[in-house]
mmCIF file of the N, C-alpha and C atoms, coordinates in Angstrom:
data_MODEL
# 
_entry.id   MODEL 
# 
loop_
_atom_site.group_PDB 
_atom_site.id 
_atom_site.type_symbol 
_atom_site.label_atom_id 
_atom_site.label_alt_id 
_atom_site.label_comp_id 
_atom_site.label_asym_id 
_atom_site.label_entity_id 
_atom_site.label_seq_id 
_atom_site.pdbx_PDB_ins_code 
_atom_site.Cartn_x 
_atom_site.Cartn_y 
_atom_site.Cartn_z 
_atom_site.occupancy 
_atom_site.B_iso_or_equiv 
_atom_site.pdbx_formal_charge 
_atom_site.auth_seq_id 
_atom_site.auth_comp_id 
_atom_site.auth_asym_id 
_atom_site.auth_atom_id 
_atom_site.pdbx_PDB_model_num 
ATOM 1   N N  . MET A 1 1  ? 96.835  110.883 114.041 1.00 0.00 ? 1  MET A N  1 
ATOM 2   C CA . MET A 1 1  ? 95.549  110.432 114.502 1.00 0.00 ? 1  MET A CA 1 
ATOM 3   C C  . MET A 1 1  ? 95.528  110.521 116.011 1.00 0.00 ? 1  MET A C  1 
ATOM 4   N N  . TRP A 1 2  ? 94.434  111.013 116.556 1.00 0.00 ? 2  TRP A N  1 
ATOM 5   C CA . TRP A 1 2  ? 94.284  111.106 117.995 1.00 0.00 ? 2  TRP A CA 1 
ATOM 6   C C  . TRP A 1 2  ? 92.897  110.592 118.343 1.00 0.00 ? 2  TRP A C  1 
ATOM 7   N N  . VAL A 1 3  ? 92.845  109.624 119.242 1.00 0.00 ? 3  VAL A N  1 
ATOM 8   C CA . VAL A 1 3  ? 91.569  109.090 119.711 1.00 0.00 ? 3  VAL A CA 1 
ATOM 9   C C  . VAL A 1 3  ? 91.550  109.228 121.224 1.00 0.00 ? 3  VAL A C  1 
ATOM 10  N N  . ARG A 1 4  ? 90.693  110.076 121.713 1.00 0.00 ? 4  ARG A N  1 
ATOM 11  C CA . ARG A 1 4  ? 90.674  110.366 123.139 1.00 0.00 ? 4  ARG A CA 1 
ATOM 12  C C  . ARG A 1 4  ? 89.792  109.364 123.887 1.00 0.00 ? 4  ARG A C  1 
ATOM 13  N N  . GLY A 1 5  ? 90.293  108.852 124.989 1.00 0.00 ? 5  GLY A N  1 
ATOM 14  C CA . GLY A 1 5  ? 89.495  108.021 125.855 1.00 0.00 ? 5  GLY A CA 1 
ATOM 15  C C  . GLY A 1 5  ? 89.540  106.532 125.580 1.00 0.00 ? 5  GLY A C  1 
ATOM 16  N N  . PHE A 1 6  ? 89.870  106.106 124.388 1.00 0.00 ? 6  PHE A N  1 
ATOM 17  C CA . PHE A 1 6  ? 89.859  104.685 124.072 1.00 0.00 ? 6  PHE A CA 1 
ATOM 18  C C  . PHE A 1 6  ? 90.924  103.917 124.844 1.00 0.00 ? 6  PHE A C  1 
ATOM 19  N N  . LEU A 1 7  ? 92.094  104.485 124.988 1.00 0.00 ? 7  LEU A N  1 
ATOM 20  C CA . LEU A 1 7  ? 93.158  103.749 125.646 1.00 0.00 ? 7  LEU A CA 1 
ATOM 21  C C  . LEU A 1 7  ? 92.922  103.625 127.152 1.00 0.00 ? 7  LEU A C  1 
ATOM 22  N N  . ALA A 1 8  ? 92.035  104.427 127.698 1.00 0.00 ? 8  ALA A N  1 
ATOM 23  C CA . ALA A 1 8  ? 91.664  104.270 129.095 1.00 0.00 ? 8  ALA A CA 1 
ATOM 24  C C  . ALA A 1 8  ? 90.677  103.118 129.263 1.00 0.00 ? 8  ALA A C  1 
ATOM 25  N N  . ALA A 1 9  ? 89.991  102.746 128.190 1.00 0.00 ? 9  ALA A N  1 
ATOM 26  C CA . ALA A 1 9  ? 89.045  101.628 128.215 1.00 0.00 ? 9  ALA A CA 1 
ATOM 27  C C  . ALA A 1 9  ? 89.817  100.311 128.142 1.00 0.00 ? 9  ALA A C  1 
ATOM 28  N N  . GLU A 1 10 ? 89.094  99.232  128.165 1.00 0.00 ? 10 GLU A N  1 
ATOM 29  C CA . GLU A 1 10 ? 89.715  97.910  128.119 1.00 0.00 ? 10 GLU A CA 1 
ATOM 30  C C  . GLU A 1 10 ? 90.073  97.535  126.670 1.00 0.00 ? 10 GLU A C  1 
ATOM 31  N N  . VAL A 1 11 ? 91.063  98.189  126.144 1.00 0.00 ? 11 VAL A N  1 
ATOM 32  C CA . VAL A 1 11 ? 91.530  97.879  124.798 1.00 0.00 ? 11 VAL A CA 1 
ATOM 33  C C  . VAL A 1 11 ? 92.778  97.022  124.926 1.00 0.00 ? 11 VAL A C  1 
ATOM 34  N N  . GLU A 1 12 ? 92.715  95.829  124.367 1.00 0.00 ? 12 GLU A N  1 
ATOM 35  C CA . GLU A 1 12 ? 93.837  94.906  124.502 1.00 0.00 ? 12 GLU A CA 1 
ATOM 36  C C  . GLU A 1 12 ? 94.926  95.179  123.472 1.00 0.00 ? 12 GLU A C  1 
ATOM 37  N N  . LYS A 1 13 ? 94.515  95.530  122.271 1.00 0.00 ? 13 LYS A N  1 
ATOM 38  C CA . LYS A 1 13 ? 95.485  95.699  121.195 1.00 0.00 ? 13 LYS A CA 1 
ATOM 39  C C  . LYS A 1 13 ? 94.979  96.758  120.218 1.00 0.00 ? 13 LYS A C  1 
ATOM 40  N N  . VAL A 1 14 ? 95.882  97.588  119.720 1.00 0.00 ? 14 VAL A N  1 
ATOM 41  C CA . VAL A 1 14 ? 95.545  98.596  118.721 1.00 0.00 ? 14 VAL A CA 1 
ATOM 42  C C  . VAL A 1 14 ? 96.429  98.354  117.507 1.00 0.00 ? 14 VAL A C  1 
ATOM 43  N N  . HIS A 1 15 ? 95.802  98.317  116.322 1.00 0.00 ? 15 HIS A N  1 
ATOM 44  C CA . HIS A 1 15 ? 96.541  98.095  115.082 1.00 0.00 ? 15 HIS A CA 1 
ATOM 45  C C  . HIS A 1 15 ? 96.140  99.188  114.099 1.00 0.00 ? 15 HIS A C  1 
ATOM 46  N N  . ALA A 1 16 ? 97.127  99.881  113.538 1.00 0.00 ? 16 ALA A N  1 
ATOM 47  C CA . ALA A 1 16 ? 96.869  100.929 112.555 1.00 0.00 ? 16 ALA A CA 1 
ATOM 48  C C  . ALA A 1 16 ? 97.522  100.554 111.232 1.00 0.00 ? 16 ALA A C  1 
ATOM 49  N N  . GLU A 1 17 ? 96.793  100.776 110.148 1.00 0.00 ? 17 GLU A N  1 
ATOM 50  C CA . GLU A 1 17 ? 97.311  100.449 108.815 1.00 0.00 ? 17 GLU A CA 1 
ATOM 51  C C  . GLU A 1 17 ? 97.118  101.640 107.884 1.00 0.00 ? 17 GLU A C  1 
ATOM 52  N N  . PRO A 1 18 ? 98.211  102.214 107.357 1.00 0.00 ? 18 PRO A N  1 
ATOM 53  C CA . PRO A 1 18 ? 98.074  103.316 106.405 1.00 0.00 ? 18 PRO A CA 1 
ATOM 54  C C  . PRO A 1 18 ? 97.583  102.790 105.056 1.00 0.00 ? 18 PRO A C  1 
ATOM 55  N N  . LEU A 1 19 ? 96.914  103.645 104.307 1.00 0.00 ? 19 LEU A N  1 
ATOM 56  C CA . LEU A 1 19 ? 96.369  103.265 103.004 1.00 0.00 ? 19 LEU A CA 1 
ATOM 57  C C  . LEU A 1 19 ? 96.869  104.217 101.908 1.00 0.00 ? 19 LEU A C  1 
ATOM 58  N N  . LEU A 1 20 ? 96.591  103.852 100.675 1.00 0.00 ? 20 LEU A N  1 
ATOM 59  C CA . LEU A 1 20 ? 96.839  104.659 99.478  1.00 0.00 ? 20 LEU A CA 1 
ATOM 60  C C  . LEU A 1 20 ? 98.268  105.195 99.400  1.00 0.00 ? 20 LEU A C  1 
ATOM 61  N N  . HIS A 1 21 ? 98.434  106.512 99.204  1.00 0.00 ? 21 HIS A N  1 
ATOM 62  C CA . HIS A 1 21 ? 99.768  107.072 98.990  1.00 0.00 ? 21 HIS A CA 1 
ATOM 63  C C  . HIS A 1 21 ? 100.673 106.892 100.203 1.00 0.00 ? 21 HIS A C  1 
ATOM 64  N N  . CYS A 1 22 ? 100.122 106.908 101.387 1.00 0.00 ? 22 CYS A N  1 
ATOM 65  C CA . CYS A 1 22 ? 100.952 106.709 102.588 1.00 0.00 ? 22 CYS A CA 1 
ATOM 66  C C  . CYS A 1 22 ? 101.515 105.288 102.630 1.00 0.00 ? 22 CYS A C  1 
ATOM 67  N N  . ALA A 1 23 ? 100.701 104.320 102.289 1.00 0.00 ? 23 ALA A N  1 
ATOM 68  C CA . ALA A 1 23 ? 101.166 102.932 102.272 1.00 0.00 ? 23 ALA A CA 1 
ATOM 69  C C  . ALA A 1 23 ? 102.210 102.720 101.172 1.00 0.00 ? 23 ALA A C  1 
ATOM 70  N N  . ARG A 1 24 ? 101.959 103.285 99.999  1.00 0.00 ? 24 ARG A N  1 
ATOM 71  C CA . ARG A 1 24 ? 102.914 103.103 98.888  1.00 0.00 ? 24 ARG A CA 1 
ATOM 72  C C  . ARG A 1 24 ? 104.291 103.673 99.205  1.00 0.00 ? 24 ARG A C  1 
ATOM 73  N N  . HIS A 1 25 ? 104.316 104.754 99.947  1.00 0.00 ? 25 HIS A N  1 
ATOM 74  C CA . HIS A 1 25 ? 105.585 105.414 100.263 1.00 0.00 ? 25 HIS A CA 1 
ATOM 75  C C  . HIS A 1 25 ? 106.073 105.098 101.673 1.00 0.00 ? 25 HIS A C  1 
ATOM 76  N N  . GLY A 1 26 ? 105.450 104.130 102.318 1.00 0.00 ? 26 GLY A N  1 
ATOM 77  C CA . GLY A 1 26 ? 105.884 103.725 103.654 1.00 0.00 ? 26 GLY A CA 1 
ATOM 78  C C  . GLY A 1 26 ? 105.827 104.849 104.673 1.00 0.00 ? 26 GLY A C  1 
ATOM 79  N N  . CYS A 1 27 ? 104.864 105.741 104.532 1.00 0.00 ? 27 CYS A N  1 
ATOM 80  C CA . CYS A 1 27 ? 104.682 106.892 105.440 1.00 0.00 ? 27 CYS A CA 1 
ATOM 81  C C  . CYS A 1 27 ? 105.894 107.828 105.443 1.00 0.00 ? 27 CYS A C  1 
ATOM 82  N N  . ARG A 1 28 ? 106.676 107.790 104.377 1.00 0.00 ? 28 ARG A N  1 
ATOM 83  C CA . ARG A 1 28 ? 107.820 108.697 104.240 1.00 0.00 ? 28 ARG A CA 1 
ATOM 84  C C  . ARG A 1 28 ? 107.445 109.865 103.330 1.00 0.00 ? 28 ARG A C  1 
ATOM 85  N N  . PRO A 1 29 ? 108.200 110.940 103.356 1.00 0.00 ? 29 PRO A N  1 
ATOM 86  C CA . PRO A 1 29 ? 107.925 112.071 102.464 1.00 0.00 ? 29 PRO A CA 1 
ATOM 87  C C  . PRO A 1 29 ? 107.983 111.637 100.993 1.00 0.00 ? 29 PRO A C  1 
ATOM 88  N N  . PHE A 1 30 ? 107.185 112.296 100.157 1.00 0.00 ? 30 PHE A N  1 
ATOM 89  C CA . PHE A 1 30 ? 107.179 112.013 98.720  1.00 0.00 ? 30 PHE A CA 1 
ATOM 90  C C  . PHE A 1 30 ? 106.810 113.293 97.980  1.00 0.00 ? 30 PHE A C  1 
ATOM 91  N N  . ARG A 1 31 ? 106.968 113.252 96.660  1.00 0.00 ? 31 ARG A N  1 
ATOM 92  C CA . ARG A 1 31 ? 106.617 114.401 95.826  1.00 0.00 ? 31 ARG A CA 1 
ATOM 93  C C  . ARG A 1 31 ? 105.445 114.047 94.934  1.00 0.00 ? 31 ARG A C  1 
ATOM 94  N N  . SER A 1 32 ? 104.572 115.003 94.762  1.00 0.00 ? 32 SER A N  1 
ATOM 95  C CA . SER A 1 32 ? 103.485 114.889 93.803  1.00 0.00 ? 32 SER A CA 1 
ATOM 96  C C  . SER A 1 32 ? 103.518 116.159 92.970  1.00 0.00 ? 32 SER A C  1 
ATOM 97  N N  . THR A 1 33 ? 103.770 116.025 91.683  1.00 0.00 ? 33 THR A N  1 
ATOM 98  C CA . THR A 1 33 ? 103.875 117.186 90.798  1.00 0.00 ? 33 THR A CA 1 
ATOM 99  C C  . THR A 1 33 ? 102.826 117.070 89.695  1.00 0.00 ? 33 THR A C  1 
ATOM 100 N N  . PRO A 1 34 ? 102.535 118.165 88.999  1.00 0.00 ? 34 PRO A N  1 
ATOM 101 C CA . PRO A 1 34 ? 101.583 118.081 87.886  1.00 0.00 ? 34 PRO A CA 1 
ATOM 102 C C  . PRO A 1 34 ? 102.033 117.075 86.810  1.00 0.00 ? 34 PRO A C  1 
ATOM 103 N N  . THR A 1 35 ? 103.336 116.944 86.620  1.00 0.00 ? 35 THR A N  1 
ATOM 104 C CA . THR A 1 35 ? 103.845 116.003 85.617  1.00 0.00 ? 35 THR A CA 1 
ATOM 105 C C  . THR A 1 35 ? 103.769 114.562 86.107  1.00 0.00 ? 35 THR A C  1 
ATOM 106 N N  . TYR A 1 36 ? 104.104 114.325 87.364  1.00 0.00 ? 36 TYR A N  1 
ATOM 107 C CA . TYR A 1 36 ? 104.081 112.978 87.966  1.00 0.00 ? 36 TYR A CA 1 
ATOM 108 C C  . TYR A 1 36 ? 103.258 113.019 89.262  1.00 0.00 ? 36 TYR A C  1 
ATOM 109 N N  . PRO A 1 37 ? 101.932 113.092 89.111  1.00 0.00 ? 37 PRO A N  1 
ATOM 110 C CA . PRO A 1 37 ? 101.106 113.220 90.316  1.00 0.00 ? 37 PRO A CA 1 
ATOM 111 C C  . PRO A 1 37 ? 100.897 111.882 91.032  1.00 0.00 ? 37 PRO A C  1 
ATOM 112 N N  . GLU A 1 38 ? 100.771 111.957 92.326  1.00 0.00 ? 38 GLU A N  1 
ATOM 113 C CA . GLU A 1 38 ? 100.248 110.833 93.112  1.00 0.00 ? 38 GLU A CA 1 
ATOM 114 C C  . GLU A 1 38 ? 98.743  111.040 93.052  1.00 0.00 ? 38 GLU A C  1 
ATOM 115 N N  . ARG A 1 39 ? 98.041  110.242 92.283  1.00 0.00 ? 39 ARG A N  1 
ATOM 116 C CA . ARG A 1 39 ? 96.638  110.499 91.958  1.00 0.00 ? 39 ARG A CA 1 
ATOM 117 C C  . ARG A 1 39 ? 95.725  110.637 93.175  1.00 0.00 ? 39 ARG A C  1 
ATOM 118 N N  . ASP A 1 40 ? 95.790  109.710 94.130  1.00 0.00 ? 40 ASP A N  1 
ATOM 119 C CA . ASP A 1 40 ? 94.890  109.822 95.268  1.00 0.00 ? 40 ASP A CA 1 
ATOM 120 C C  . ASP A 1 40 ? 95.240  111.027 96.141  1.00 0.00 ? 40 ASP A C  1 
ATOM 121 N N  . TYR A 1 41 ? 96.504  111.381 96.225  1.00 0.00 ? 41 TYR A N  1 
ATOM 122 C CA . TYR A 1 41 ? 96.932  112.570 96.963  1.00 0.00 ? 41 TYR A CA 1 
ATOM 123 C C  . TYR A 1 41 ? 96.428  113.831 96.264  1.00 0.00 ? 41 TYR A C  1 
ATOM 124 N N  . ALA A 1 42 ? 96.620  113.912 94.952  1.00 0.00 ? 42 ALA A N  1 
ATOM 125 C CA . ALA A 1 42 ? 96.251  115.107 94.193  1.00 0.00 ? 42 ALA A CA 1 
ATOM 126 C C  . ALA A 1 42 ? 94.739  115.224 93.990  1.00 0.00 ? 42 ALA A C  1 
ATOM 127 N N  . ASP A 1 43 ? 94.056  114.102 93.760  1.00 0.00 ? 43 ASP A N  1 
ATOM 128 C CA . ASP A 1 43 ? 92.637  114.145 93.409  1.00 0.00 ? 43 ASP A CA 1 
ATOM 129 C C  . ASP A 1 43 ? 91.681  113.912 94.576  1.00 0.00 ? 43 ASP A C  1 
ATOM 130 N N  . VAL A 1 44 ? 92.151  113.274 95.649  1.00 0.00 ? 44 VAL A N  1 
ATOM 131 C CA . VAL A 1 44 ? 91.242  112.931 96.737  1.00 0.00 ? 44 VAL A CA 1 
ATOM 132 C C  . VAL A 1 44 ? 91.541  113.759 97.986  1.00 0.00 ? 44 VAL A C  1 
ATOM 133 N N  . SER A 1 45 ? 92.739  113.562 98.570  1.00 0.00 ? 45 SER A N  1 
ATOM 134 C CA . SER A 1 45 ? 93.062  114.271 99.808  1.00 0.00 ? 45 SER A CA 1 
ATOM 135 C C  . SER A 1 45 ? 94.551  114.211 100.077 1.00 0.00 ? 45 SER A C  1 
ATOM 136 N N  . ASP A 1 46 ? 95.059  115.247 100.730 1.00 0.00 ? 46 ASP A N  1 
ATOM 137 C CA . ASP A 1 46 ? 96.456  115.232 101.136 1.00 0.00 ? 46 ASP A CA 1 
ATOM 138 C C  . ASP A 1 46 ? 96.623  114.608 102.515 1.00 0.00 ? 46 ASP A C  1 
ATOM 139 N N  . HIS A 1 47 ? 95.533  114.222 103.157 1.00 0.00 ? 47 HIS A N  1 
ATOM 140 C CA . HIS A 1 47 ? 95.602  113.543 104.451 1.00 0.00 ? 47 HIS A CA 1 
ATOM 141 C C  . HIS A 1 47 ? 95.936  112.076 104.259 1.00 0.00 ? 47 HIS A C  1 
ATOM 142 N N  . CYS A 1 48 ? 96.605  111.501 105.243 1.00 0.00 ? 48 CYS A N  1 
ATOM 143 C CA . CYS A 1 48 ? 96.963  110.094 105.183 1.00 0.00 ? 48 CYS A CA 1 
ATOM 144 C C  . CYS A 1 48 ? 95.778  109.252 105.669 1.00 0.00 ? 48 CYS A C  1 
ATOM 145 N N  . PRO A 1 49 ? 95.177  108.461 104.784 1.00 0.00 ? 49 PRO A N  1 
ATOM 146 C CA . PRO A 1 49 ? 94.075  107.610 105.230 1.00 0.00 ? 49 PRO A CA 1 
ATOM 147 C C  . PRO A 1 49 ? 94.610  106.442 106.058 1.00 0.00 ? 49 PRO A C  1 
ATOM 148 N N  . VAL A 1 50 ? 93.945  106.164 107.163 1.00 0.00 ? 50 VAL A N  1 
ATOM 149 C CA . VAL A 1 50 ? 94.389  105.127 108.091 1.00 0.00 ? 50 VAL A CA 1 
ATOM 150 C C  . VAL A 1 50 ? 93.173  104.341 108.577 1.00 0.00 ? 50 VAL A C  1 
ATOM 151 N N  . ILE A 1 51 ? 93.347  103.036 108.685 1.00 0.00 ? 51 ILE A N  1 
ATOM 152 C CA . ILE A 1 51 ? 92.349  102.189 109.342 1.00 0.00 ? 51 ILE A CA 1 
ATOM 153 C C  . ILE A 1 51 ? 92.933  101.808 110.696 1.00 0.00 ? 51 ILE A C  1 
ATOM 154 N N  . VAL A 1 52 ? 92.141  101.992 111.751 1.00 0.00 ? 52 VAL A N  1 
ATOM 155 C CA . VAL A 1 52 ? 92.590  101.649 113.099 1.00 0.00 ? 52 VAL A CA 1 
ATOM 156 C C  . VAL A 1 52 ? 91.617  100.629 113.683 1.00 0.00 ? 52 VAL A C  1 
ATOM 157 N N  . ASP A 1 53 ? 92.155  99.510  114.154 1.00 0.00 ? 53 ASP A N  1 
ATOM 158 C CA . ASP A 1 53 ? 91.365  98.478  114.815 1.00 0.00 ? 53 ASP A CA 1 
ATOM 159 C C  . ASP A 1 53 ? 91.682  98.491  116.298 1.00 0.00 ? 53 ASP A C  1 
ATOM 160 N N  . PHE A 1 54 ? 90.646  98.558  117.119 1.00 0.00 ? 54 PHE A N  1 
ATOM 161 C CA . PHE A 1 54 ? 90.784  98.459  118.570 1.00 0.00 ? 54 PHE A CA 1 
ATOM 162 C C  . PHE A 1 54 ? 90.221  97.104  118.972 1.00 0.00 ? 54 PHE A C  1 
ATOM 163 N N  . GLU A 1 55 ? 91.068  96.196  119.391 1.00 0.00 ? 55 GLU A N  1 
ATOM 164 C CA . GLU A 1 55 ? 90.609  94.880  119.820 1.00 0.00 ? 55 GLU A CA 1 
ATOM 165 C C  . GLU A 1 55 ? 90.263  94.950  121.301 1.00 0.00 ? 55 GLU A C  1 
ATOM 166 N N  . ARG A 1 56 ? 89.077  94.489  121.612 1.00 0.00 ? 56 ARG A N  1 
ATOM 167 C CA . ARG A 1 56 ? 88.619  94.517  122.992 1.00 0.00 ? 56 ARG A CA 1 
ATOM 168 C C  . ARG A 1 56 ? 89.270  93.400  123.784 1.00 0.00 ? 56 ARG A C  1 
ATOM 169 N N  . ALA A 1 57 ? 89.397  93.641  125.074 1.00 0.00 ? 57 ALA A N  1 
ATOM 170 C CA . ALA A 1 57 ? 89.913  92.609  125.974 1.00 0.00 ? 57 ALA A CA 1 
ATOM 171 C C  . ALA A 1 57 ? 88.854  91.506  126.086 1.00 0.00 ? 57 ALA A C  1 
ATOM 172 N N  . PRO A 1 58 ? 89.266  90.271  126.312 1.00 0.00 ? 58 PRO A N  1 
ATOM 173 C CA . PRO A 1 58 ? 88.321  89.153  126.369 1.00 0.00 ? 58 PRO A CA 1 
ATOM 174 C C  . PRO A 1 58 ? 87.212  89.322  127.413 1.00 0.00 ? 58 PRO A C  1 
ATOM 175 N N  . ASP A 1 59 ? 87.474  90.065  128.481 1.00 0.00 ? 59 ASP A N  1 
ATOM 176 C CA . ASP A 1 59 ? 86.459  90.212  129.526 1.00 0.00 ? 59 ASP A CA 1 
ATOM 177 C C  . ASP A 1 59 ? 85.553  91.421  129.334 1.00 0.00 ? 59 ASP A C  1 
ATOM 178 N N  . ASP A 1 60 ? 85.675  92.137  128.197 1.00 0.00 ? 60 ASP A N  1 
ATOM 179 C CA . ASP A 1 60 ? 84.794  93.278  127.917 1.00 0.00 ? 60 ASP A CA 1 
ATOM 180 C C  . ASP A 1 60 ? 83.391  92.783  127.597 1.00 0.00 ? 60 ASP A C  1 
ATOM 181 N N  . ASP A 1 61 ? 82.402  93.586  127.972 1.00 0.00 ? 61 ASP A N  1 
ATOM 182 C CA . ASP A 1 61 ? 81.014  93.263  127.621 1.00 0.00 ? 61 ASP A CA 1 
ATOM 183 C C  . ASP A 1 61 ? 80.831  93.445  126.127 1.00 0.00 ? 61 ASP A C  1 
ATOM 184 N N  . PRO A 1 62 ? 80.005  92.607  125.485 1.00 0.00 ? 62 PRO A N  1 
ATOM 185 C CA . PRO A 1 62 ? 79.764  92.762  124.033 1.00 0.00 ? 62 PRO A CA 1 
ATOM 186 C C  . PRO A 1 62 ? 78.979  93.991  123.686 1.00 0.00 ? 62 PRO A C  1 
# 
């Protein structure tokens, strides 16, 4: 994931959380085969879904 410009702003804290197959496997390599598929990987996307929260500094304008 790359977010340009945010870290130059008044961002106090950044938190990223992997989801689905990435979370289940702890962001480590895994196998998905026709016999034993990782369903969300095989049926939805091979990209790692991530939620990123940028917490603003207390003195930032709302």
